[in-house]
DONUPA-326843 format. One line per field, with one value per residue (C-alpha): x, y, z; chain. Coordinates in steps of 0.25 Angstrom, whole numbers. Each point is the difference from the previous one (the first is absolute). Last residue first. Layout:
BEGIN
east: [X,...]
north: [Y,...]
up: [Z,...]
c: [A,...]
***
This chain:
BEGIN
east: [-58,-2,14,3,-12,6,14,-5,-9,12,9,-10,-2,15,1,-11,7,13,-6,-8,12,-3,12,9,9,14,0,-14,3,12,-7,-11,11,6,-14,-3,12,-2,-15,4,10,-9,-12,-11,-6,7,-3,-8,10,12,-6,-5,14,7,-8,3,15,0,-8,10,12,-5,-2,14,7,13,-7,9,-8,-12,9,5,-15,-4,12,-2,-15,3,9,-10,-11,9,2,-15,-4,9,-5,-14,3,9,-12,-9,-15,-1,9,-8,-14,4,12,-9,-7,-7,-15,0,-7,10,12,-3,-3,1,6,-7,7,9,15,1,-7,10,12,-5,-3,14,6,-8,5,14,-3,-5,12,10,-7,1,14,4,3,10,12,-7,5,-10,-12,6,1,-14,-5,8,-5,-15,1,6,-10,-8,13,10,-5,-13,-4,-11,-13,-2,-12,6,12,-9,-2,15,3,-10,8,12,-7,-4,14,5,-10,2,15,-2,-8,11,11,9,14,3,-10,8,11,-10,-11,9,-4,-15,0,5,-12,-10,7,-1,-15,-1,6,-9,-12,4,2,-14,-7,-14,-6,-2,14,4,-8,6,14,-3,-4,13,9,-7,2,15,3,-6,9,12,-2,6,-11,6,-1,-15,-3,5,-8,-12,-1,3,-12,-9,4,-2,-14,-2,4,-11,-11,-10,-1,-11,-3,4,14,0,-3,10,11,-4,1,14,4,-6,8,13,-3,-2,13,7,-8,6,14,-2,12,-7,-11,-2,5,-7,-13,1,0,-12,-8,3,-5,-13,-2,2,-10,-11,-11,0,11,2,10,-1,14,7,-6,4,14,0,-6,11,11,-5,-1,15,3,7,3,11,-2,10,-7,-13,7,6,-14,-1,-9,-10,-1,-1,-11,-8,2,-5,-12,-4,1,-8,-11,-1,0,-12,1,6,-3,-2,-7,12,10,-1,-1,13,6,-5,5,13,1,-3,11,9,-3,4,12,6,-8,-13,-4,-6,-9,-5,-3,-7,-9,-3,-6,-10,-6,12,-4,-14,4,8,-12,-3,3,3,14,5,-4,6,13,0,-1,11,9,-2,4,12,4,0,13,8,-5,-10,1,-4,-8,-5,-2,-8,-9,-2,-3,-11,-5,-1,-8,-10,-2,-3,-9,-8,0,-5,-5,-1,10,9,1,1,11,7,0,13,8,-6,6,14,-1,-3,10,11,-4,1,-10,-10,-12,-8,3,-8,-13,0,1,-12,-9,5,-5,-14,-2,4,-9,-12,3,1,14,6,11,15,1,-3,12,9,-6,2,14,3,-7,9,12,-3,1,15,3,6,1,-14,-13,-11,-12,-2,3,-11,-10,3,-3,-13,-4,4,-8,-9,11,11,-8,-5,15,4,11,14,6,-9,7,13,-1,-7,12,10,-8,-1,-14,-7,-13,-13,0,-10,-3,-13,-8,3,2,9,10,14,6,7,-9,-12,6,2,-15,-4,8,-5,-14,7,7,14,9,12,-4,9,12,0,1,11,8,-2,4,13,3,-1,10,12,-7,-2,14,5,-9,4,15,-1,-7,9,13,9,-4,-1,-12,-6,-13,-10,-14,0,6,-9,-12,4,2,-14,-7,8,-5,-14,4,7,-13,-8,10,-2,-15,0,-5,-2,9,8,12,10,-6,4,14,0,-7,10,11,-6,-2,15,3,-7,6,14,-3,-6,12,-6,-5,-9,-12,4,-3,-15,0,7,-11,-10,7,0,-15,-1,6,-14,0,13,12,3,-7,10,10,-7,7,14,5,-8,7,13,-3,-6,13,9,-7,0,14,2,-3,-5,-14,6,6,-13,-8,9,-1,-15,-1,9,-8,-13,6,3,-13,-8,-8,-15,-4,6,-10,2,-6,11,-2,12,7,-4,8,14,6,9,-6,-7,-6,7,-7,1,15,0,-9,11,11,-8,-4,14,5,-11,3,15,-3,-9,10,10,-9,-3,15,1,-13,4,14,-5,-10,11,10,-5,-1,14,0,-12,7,-10,-3,15,-5,-9,12,8,-13,0,15,-4,-11,8,11,-10,-6,14,-7,9,-13,-2,15,-1,-13,6,13,-7,-9,13,6,-12,2,14,-2,-10,10,12,-8,-3,15,6,4,3,-5,4,7,1,-8,5,1,-14,-6,1,-9,-3,14,4,-10,5,14,-4,-7,9,9,-1,-6,-14,1,4,11,-1,-4,-4,-15,2,4,-14,-1,13,-5,1,3,-6,6,-7,-13,-11,-12,-13,-11,7,1,-14,-5,7,-6,-14,2,4,-11,-10,5,0,-15,-4,7,-6,-14,2,3,-13,-8,6,11,3,2,-13,-7,5,-5,-13,-2,4,-10,-11,4,-1,-13,-6,4,-7,-12,-1,-12,-4,14,5,11,12,9,-3,3,5,-5,-14,-9,-13,-6,0,-8,2,-11,6,-3,-10,7,-11,-8,11,5,15,8,4,13,-6,-11,-13,-10,12,-1,6,13,6,15,9,10,-7,-3,14,6,-10,5,15,-1,15,8,11,14,7,14,5,-8,9,-8,-3]
north: [51,14,2,-3,9,11,-1,-1,13,8,-4,4,14,2,-4,10,11,-2,-1,13,8,8,-4,4,-11,-5,-1,-6,-10,-5,-1,-8,-9,-2,-3,-10,-8,0,-3,-12,-5,2,-6,6,-11,1,3,13,6,-4,7,13,1,-2,11,9,-2,2,13,5,-4,7,13,-1,-4,-8,-13,-10,-1,-5,-11,-5,-1,-8,-9,-4,-2,-9,-9,-1,-4,-11,-6,1,-6,-12,-2,0,-11,-8,-1,-5,5,5,-7,-5,5,14,-1,-1,-12,4,-1,12,10,-3,4,4,13,6,-13,-7,-4,12,-1,2,14,5,-5,7,13,0,-2,11,9,-4,4,13,3,-4,9,12,-4,1,-13,4,-7,-14,-9,3,-2,-13,-6,4,-6,-13,-1,3,-11,-11,3,-13,-8,-5,-15,3,9,10,0,13,7,11,0,8,12,0,0,12,7,-2,5,13,2,-1,9,10,0,2,12,6,-3,-12,0,-11,-10,-12,0,6,-11,-12,-4,4,-9,-12,3,-1,-13,-6,3,-6,-13,-1,2,-11,-9,4,-3,0,9,11,-1,0,13,7,-4,5,14,0,-4,11,11,-4,0,13,6,-7,6,-8,-10,-13,-6,1,-9,-13,0,6,-12,-10,6,-1,-14,-4,6,-9,-12,3,3,-10,7,9,12,10,-6,1,15,2,-7,9,13,-5,-2,14,7,-8,4,14,1,-6,10,12,-5,-1,-7,-14,4,-13,-11,6,2,-14,-5,9,-5,-15,5,5,-13,-9,9,-2,4,14,3,14,10,13,-1,-3,12,9,-5,2,14,4,-5,8,12,0,12,-7,-12,7,0,-7,-13,7,7,-13,-6,-14,3,7,-12,-9,8,0,-15,-1,9,-9,-13,7,4,-14,-6,10,3,13,7,15,9,8,-11,-3,14,3,-12,5,14,-5,-9,13,7,-12,-1,15,-2,-10,-9,-1,-11,-9,12,1,-14,1,12,-7,-12,9,-10,2,15,-3,-10,10,7,15,5,14,2,-13,6,13,-7,-8,13,8,-12,-1,15,-2,-12,7,8,-13,-7,-11,-11,1,-13,-3,15,2,-12,3,14,-3,-11,11,9,-11,-3,14,1,-12,6,13,3,15,3,-11,5,14,-3,-7,12,7,-13,-5,12,-2,-15,0,10,-8,-13,3,-5,11,-1,-7,12,9,-9,-2,15,2,-10,6,14,-5,-8,12,10,-9,-3,15,4,-2,11,-1,-13,8,9,-13,-6,13,0,-14,3,12,-8,-10,11,2,14,10,-11,1,-7,10,-6,-11,9,10,-12,-4,14,0,-13,6,13,-1,-6,9,13,-4,-2,14,-1,1,-13,-1,12,-5,-12,7,10,-12,-7,11,2,-7,5,-9,-2,11,4,5,11,14,-5,-8,-1,-4,12,6,11,-9,-8,13,4,-13,1,14,-6,-9,11,3,4,-9,-5,9,1,-15,-2,10,-8,-13,6,6,-13,-8,8,-7,-13,4,4,-13,-8,8,-1,-15,-1,9,-4,13,13,8,-7,-6,-5,8,-5,-2,13,8,-7,4,15,0,-6,9,12,-5,-1,14,6,-7,6,14,-1,-4,12,-2,11,1,7,-8,-13,5,0,-15,-2,8,-8,-12,6,4,-15,-5,11,-4,-15,2,9,9,11,10,-6,5,14,-3,-4,13,8,-7,3,15,0,-8,13,6,13,5,7,-4,-14,-2,-3,-14,-4,3,-14,-2,12,-6,-14,6,8,-11,-9,10,5,14,6,15,-4,-4,14,7,-9,5,15,-1,-5,11,10,-6,2,14,3,-4,-13,0,2,-14,-7,-5,-14,-2,14,9,4,14,11,4,13,1,13,-8,-9,-13,-14,-2,1,-11,-8,2,-5,-12,-4,1,-9,-10,-1,-2,-11,-7,1,-6,-12,-1,-3,-10,-8,1,-4,-12,-3,2,-10,-12,7,5,7,8,14,11,-1,5,13,2,0,10,9,-1,4,12,4,-1,8,11,-1,4,6,-9,-8,-3,-4,-10,-6,-2,-5,-10,-5,-2,-8,-9,-3,-3,-10,-7,-2,-2,-12,-5,0,9,-3,11,3,-7,13,11,13,12,9,-4,5,15,9,-10,-4,14,2,-11,5,14,-4,9,-1,-15,-9,4,-6,-14,-8,-14,2,-13,3,13,-7,-4,4,-6,-13,-8,-15,-4,-11,-8,1,10,-7,-1,-6,7,13,0,-4,11,10,-5,1,15,3,-7,9,12,-3,-2,13,8,-5,4,14,0,-5,11,-2,14,-7,6,-5,-14,2,5,-13,-9,7,-2,-14,-2,7,-8,-13,5,4,-12,-6,-13,-3,-14,0,-9,11,9,14,8,10,-6,11,-4,-7,-13,-11,-14,-10,-13,-11,-11,-14,-10,6,3,-14,-2,-9,-13,-1,-1,-10,5,-3,-5,-12,2,-3,2,3,-12,2,-10,-10,-1,-1,-11,-8,3,-5,3,-5,10,-7,-2,5,0,-13,-7,-6,-15]
up: [25,6,2,-15,-4,9,-6,-15,2,7,-11,-11,6,1,-15,-3,7,-7,-13,2,4,13,7,-11,-6,3,15,0,-10,7,13,-7,-6,14,6,-11,3,15,-2,-8,10,12,-7,-9,-9,-14,-14,1,10,-8,-13,7,6,-13,-7,12,-1,-15,2,10,-8,-12,7,6,-13,3,0,7,13,-8,-6,14,5,-12,0,14,-3,-12,9,11,-11,-6,14,2,-13,2,14,-5,-11,10,10,-10,2,-14,-10,-12,1,5,-10,-12,-7,-14,0,10,-10,-12,8,14,7,14,6,10,13,-1,1,-15,1,10,-8,-12,8,6,-14,-6,12,-4,-15,4,9,-11,-10,9,4,-15,-8,-11,8,-1,11,11,-9,-6,14,4,-13,2,14,-4,-10,9,11,-1,1,-11,0,6,-12,4,-8,-8,3,10,-9,-11,10,2,-15,-2,11,-9,-12,7,4,-14,-5,11,-3,-15,3,10,-10,1,-6,-10,-6,-2,11,10,-3,0,14,-3,-12,9,9,-11,-5,13,0,-14,5,13,-9,-10,12,6,-13,6,-11,9,4,-15,-2,12,-5,-13,5,9,-11,-9,11,2,-15,-2,11,-7,-13,-11,-3,-5,14,0,-13,5,13,-7,-10,12,8,-13,-2,14,-1,-13,9,10,-10,5,14,-4,-10,11,0,-15,0,11,-9,-12,9,3,-15,-3,11,-5,-14,3,7,-12,-9,7,-3,-15,-6,1,-9,-9,10,12,-9,-4,15,3,-12,5,14,-6,-9,13,8,-11,10,-5,-10,5,-6,7,6,-13,-7,11,-1,-15,1,11,-9,-12,9,4,8,13,-9,-8,-15,-9,-1,-5,-10,-6,-1,5,12,-9,-10,12,6,-13,0,14,-3,-11,9,11,-10,-6,14,4,15,1,13,0,-11,-4,0,-15,-4,7,-7,-13,2,4,-13,-8,7,-2,-15,-2,8,-10,-9,-8,-9,11,4,-14,-1,14,-5,-13,8,8,10,9,1,3,11,7,5,1,-15,-2,6,-7,-13,2,4,-13,-8,8,-1,-15,-1,8,-7,-14,3,3,-13,0,-10,-14,-3,15,3,-12,2,15,-2,-10,9,11,-9,-4,15,2,-11,5,15,-4,15,-2,11,-5,-14,4,9,-11,-9,2,2,-13,-8,5,-1,-15,-3,7,-5,-15,-10,3,-8,11,8,-8,-2,15,2,-9,7,13,-5,-4,12,9,-7,2,14,4,5,14,2,2,-8,-13,2,1,-13,-7,4,-5,-14,-1,4,-11,-10,3,-1,-10,-10,-5,2,2,-7,10,12,-5,-2,14,5,-7,7,13,-1,12,9,-5,1,14,4,-4,-11,5,-4,-12,-5,4,-9,-11,-1,0,-11,-9,-5,-11,-6,0,15,5,14,4,6,-6,-14,-9,11,-1,-7,12,0,0,11,8,-2,5,12,3,3,10,7,-2,12,-2,-14,-9,11,1,-15,-1,11,-8,-13,5,8,-14,-7,5,-3,-14,-2,6,-9,-12,3,1,-13,-8,5,-1,6,-13,-4,-13,-5,9,0,15,3,-10,6,14,-4,-7,12,10,-7,3,15,0,-6,11,10,-6,1,15,6,15,3,13,-8,6,-5,-14,4,2,-13,-8,7,-6,-14,0,4,-12,-9,4,-2,-14,-5,-10,9,-8,6,13,-6,-1,14,4,-7,8,12,-3,-1,13,7,-2,10,-6,4,15,-3,-11,12,2,-13,5,0,-13,-6,4,-6,-13,-3,4,-11,-11,0,-3,14,-2,4,14,1,-4,10,11,-4,-1,14,5,-7,6,14,-3,-6,12,0,5,-15,-3,9,14,5,11,5,-1,13,5,-5,5,-5,-13,-5,-11,11,4,1,-15,1,10,-9,-12,9,6,-14,-6,12,-2,-15,3,10,-10,-11,9,4,-14,-3,11,-4,-15,1,8,-11,-11,6,-7,-14,-1,-13,5,0,0,15,2,-6,12,9,-9,0,16,0,-9,9,13,-6,-3,14,6,13,9,3,-14,-2,11,-5,-14,6,9,-11,-9,12,0,-15,2,11,-9,-11,10,6,-14,-3,-11,-14,-9,-14,-13,-6,9,1,8,-11,-5,13,-4,8,11,1,1,11,8,-1,3,13,10,12,0,11,-3,-14,5,-7,-5,-14,-6,-1,-6,-13,-2,-14,-3,3,13,1,14,8,11,-6,5,6,-9,10,12,-7,-4,14,6,-11,3,15,-2,-9,9,12,-8,-5,15,4,-11,3,15,-5,-8,12,8,10,7,14,5,-12,4,14,-4,-9,12,9,-11,0,15,1,-12,7,13,-7,-9,6,7,4,4,10,-3,-6,12,-4,12,10,1,6,-7,12,-7,8,-5,3,3,-9,5,3,1,-11,-10,2,2,-9,6,8,14,-4,4,11,10,8,14,6,13,0,3,12,10,-11,-5,14,3,-12,3,14,4,12,4,-1,13,4,14,3,-10,-12,1]
c: [A,A,A,A,A,A,A,A,A,A,A,A,A,A,A,A,A,A,A,A,A,A,A,A,A,A,A,A,A,A,A,A,A,A,A,A,A,A,A,A,A,A,A,A,A,A,A,A,A,A,A,A,A,A,A,A,A,A,A,A,A,A,A,A,A,A,A,A,A,A,A,A,A,A,A,A,A,A,A,A,A,A,A,A,A,A,A,A,A,A,A,A,A,A,A,A,A,A,A,A,A,A,A,A,A,A,A,A,A,A,A,A,A,A,A,A,A,A,A,A,A,A,A,A,A,A,A,A,A,A,A,A,A,A,A,A,A,A,A,A,A,A,A,A,A,A,A,A,A,A,A,A,A,A,A,A,A,A,A,A,A,A,A,A,A,A,A,A,A,A,A,A,A,A,A,A,A,A,A,A,A,A,A,A,A,A,A,A,A,A,A,A,A,A,A,A,A,A,A,A,A,A,A,A,A,A,A,A,A,A,A,A,A,A,A,A,A,A,A,A,A,A,A,A,A,A,A,A,A,A,A,A,A,A,A,A,A,A,A,A,A,A,A,A,A,A,A,A,A,A,A,A,A,A,A,A,A,A,A,A,A,A,A,A,A,A,A,A,A,A,A,A,A,A,A,A,A,A,A,A,A,A,A,A,A,A,A,A,A,A,A,A,A,A,A,A,A,A,A,A,A,A,A,A,A,A,A,A,A,A,A,A,A,A,A,A,A,A,A,A,A,A,A,A,A,A,A,A,A,A,A,A,A,A,A,A,A,A,A,A,A,A,A,A,A,A,A,A,A,A,A,A,A,A,A,A,A,A,A,A,A,A,A,A,A,A,A,A,A,A,A,A,A,A,A,A,A,A,A,A,A,A,A,A,A,A,A,A,A,A,A,A,A,A,A,A,A,A,A,A,A,A,A,A,A,A,A,A,A,A,A,A,A,A,A,A,A,A,A,A,A,A,A,A,A,A,A,A,A,A,A,A,A,A,A,A,A,A,A,A,A,A,A,A,A,A,A,A,A,A,A,A,A,A,A,A,A,A,A,A,A,A,A,A,A,A,A,A,A,A,A,A,A,A,A,A,A,A,A,A,A,A,A,A,A,A,A,A,A,A,A,A,A,A,A,A,A,A,A,A,A,A,A,A,A,A,A,A,A,A,A,A,A,A,A,A,A,A,A,A,A,A,A,A,A,A,A,A,A,A,A,A,A,A,A,A,A,A,A,A,A,A,A,A,A,A,A,A,A,A,A,A,A,A,A,A,A,A,A,A,A,A,A,A,A,A,A,A,A,A,A,A,A,A,A,A,A,A,A,A,A,A,A,A,A,A,A,A,A,A,A,A,A,A,A,A,A,A,A,A,A,A,A,A,A,A,A,A,A,A,A,A,A,A,A,A,A,A,A,A,A,A,A,A,A,A,A,A,A,A,A,A,A,A,A,A,A,A,A,A,A,A,A,A,A,A,A,A,A,A,A,A,A,A,A,A,A,A,A,A,A,A,A,A,A,A,A,A,A,A,A,A,A,A,A,A,A,A,A,A,A,A,A,A,A,A,A,A,A,A,A,A,A,A,A,A,A,A,A,A,A,A,A,A,A,A,A,A,A,A,A,A,A,A,A,A,A,A,A,A,A,A,A,A,A,A,A,A,A,A,A,A,A,A,A,A,A,A,A,A,A,A,A,A,A,A,A,A,A,A,A,A,A,A,A,A,A,A,A,A,A,A,A,A,A,A,A,A,A,A,A,A,A,A,A,A,A,A,A,A,A,A,A,A,A,A,A,A,A,A,A,A,A,A,A,A,A,A,A,A,A,A,A,A,A,A,A,A,A,A,A,A,A,A,A,A,A,A,A,A,A,A,A,A,A,A,A,A,A,A,A,A,A,A,A,A,A,A,A,A,A,A,A,A,A,A,A,A,A,A,A,A,A,A,A,A,A,A,A,A,A,A,A,A,A,A,A,A,A,A,A,A,A,A,A,A,A,A,A,A,A,A,A,A,A,A,A,A,A,A,A,A,A,A,A,A,A,A,A,A,A,A,A,A,A,A,A,A,A,A,A,A,A,A,A,A,A,A,A,A,A,A,A,A]
***
């Protein structure tokens, strides 16, 4: 028997459970069910109208508060001097800046630039304001031929851009030094650079930087004239000009200055610099005329005199930008520019020779360089156009036979038609889809791929649901178009745009026919790299539409296409299929399981998949989820065979190994519930887990999986397997430091929780008479004392767990048993044996010594006090008060009192517990 100085407290777990259970009563409603409006009436909200803030969750019955906020916001804007016109200027400036940045990114400057004699200024390294005068610059401006060199000069792209920035700085410096003549002449030189289109690729960057200089000059001239207009004839300060001033509000001195600037610009011999500089000063015409747009119409006509198509296109682009500064809704000039573009493009397309080398390549490059100019002008045309005005615009562009419809009898340049369809209001596109199709069909030239126009129309139609009759007519026409494409690339581009319409309108037969067309073309021609992305888009749309995987498997062309794909595109589609397969929970159909298994194999074998780390490996997560959701029902053997195949096929996925062990253990539990006839199968599941766990690299996961599998083995009556798994769990703890490195607080808590779970499991594990019933606790205490990464806090909690375990093992009835008591426990095997109780007592004394010593080793005073109280609670709950126990608890209480405040709740509750246990023991 246990010595009189230390006796375990007897426990009646059933009575304690009943005593501490909360009273239960049947509820009328389920706590997670939706609340009934009758059972739970809404609280009436009283609004006293004095809310100092706008509650985003409060429903307002009127817009008074919102109106007040909006009106205050408008007043604030007015107070800052920001009118609607000024706001419009700011928005257009931001749009223009963004457009120029995107233009430079789309067409970056090459590493080296060959400059012609016309751009000799680009190779000058000096800055004007570093010299005493600007004679050298002026001499070059007057007689550029004397500086010309044969073959030009080569500079780097960085120097090219840098030099343009330097020129801008020189012009700005000269202006603020009151040397405005030099600023103008340098600006003319910059504008002359735009005449040189010999280096096509660099022209967009040149345009962006040069027009930045033009805008700067225009702003400086505007401010100078406006300043003069603010002064009276006697030079006294008048009130500032209103934003909507007219020409008669301007004094004669300001008008004279303005006329002087336009006279200087009119004296420029070259047409292109003349146009650019007058466009830069276009807003200044407001100082002289009330209709500055009349001057713009003249400039539009002048632009027609530019022979170079690229230079004239970008000149029209700058004109569209400058037009926005006038805040006019008149788009007549822009429509003229678009009609001029038609003629210009036809000339480019029909040209039989070129000065730039290869005809086809340079045509393609030239048109691609011109495309942003058409895009920007089209945006400006349709920016603030009403639906009624849209019809007028189409008539002006020659695309409408009357005010209400498009016509497709006359061709239009494909690239212009593309950006027209891109900017048309959605209502017009939807209602005139057939007419647009006719336009696309009749506009088939080299300026733009016709299939891209069909593609754009499809995407625009997807933005809005059209009438059934219109949809059927359009789709019939589209099918006629795509069947004529022999190449896979054009076929895919058009189908990708319309596949959503096919799906939304349930055109299953047409969709099957289209997929068959893809399959035939892909099978005979193969799939190129650039075609994979479009094909991927089509298949992903199909997968997003269908809800069940059976519908996908039923589409034979889909599977054929998937087999022909390769690389990352195939992997993305496979991931979508896997995601679709696991979306609806358990997977029971053997056909679906086999299909997803093959998909997972293809995904796993992808090279990109292998190179991705597990921490961010979405494919690995999908495969693991698939394996965990497979359910063969009562066919346990088939399920285990599936798990074995997965381990062989996906051995490199660490997550999957953990999933496989969980699935195997769940399978064993299902077999246990099905009866005792599956004993051999349960052993196979345990063996599968035992073999799989060591291949998992993370030791903490190994520990948890060993414990889980040991519990399953114990429930199945496989005590020897359970003992071996517990030994493996303890061994994984021994190598934990070497394998996992330094412990972090989160890791320490996880490890501590696992060890405590192990002690809970040991309550059910029958003791081994050969090694002693306390062999596992002894090994664990020895392990805890030998590990340097174990903190005093962890040791104290583990020692308290050992004490609780020993106290539970000393009871006549254990608190719980494996399989509800059908498996023999220590209470049935050893209770009443003196050697059994003596072994528990000796082990307990040893643990208590370690416990007290560990608490004293804690350097932190607050932590030491908390650990002392925790140990005191554990000891007092586990033993009947005796002199020895009371002495230990008294010392621990003194430690707690010395380290904690006397009013600390933990200290007070511990004192209360000690008094209660002492009185209950005396009463007994």
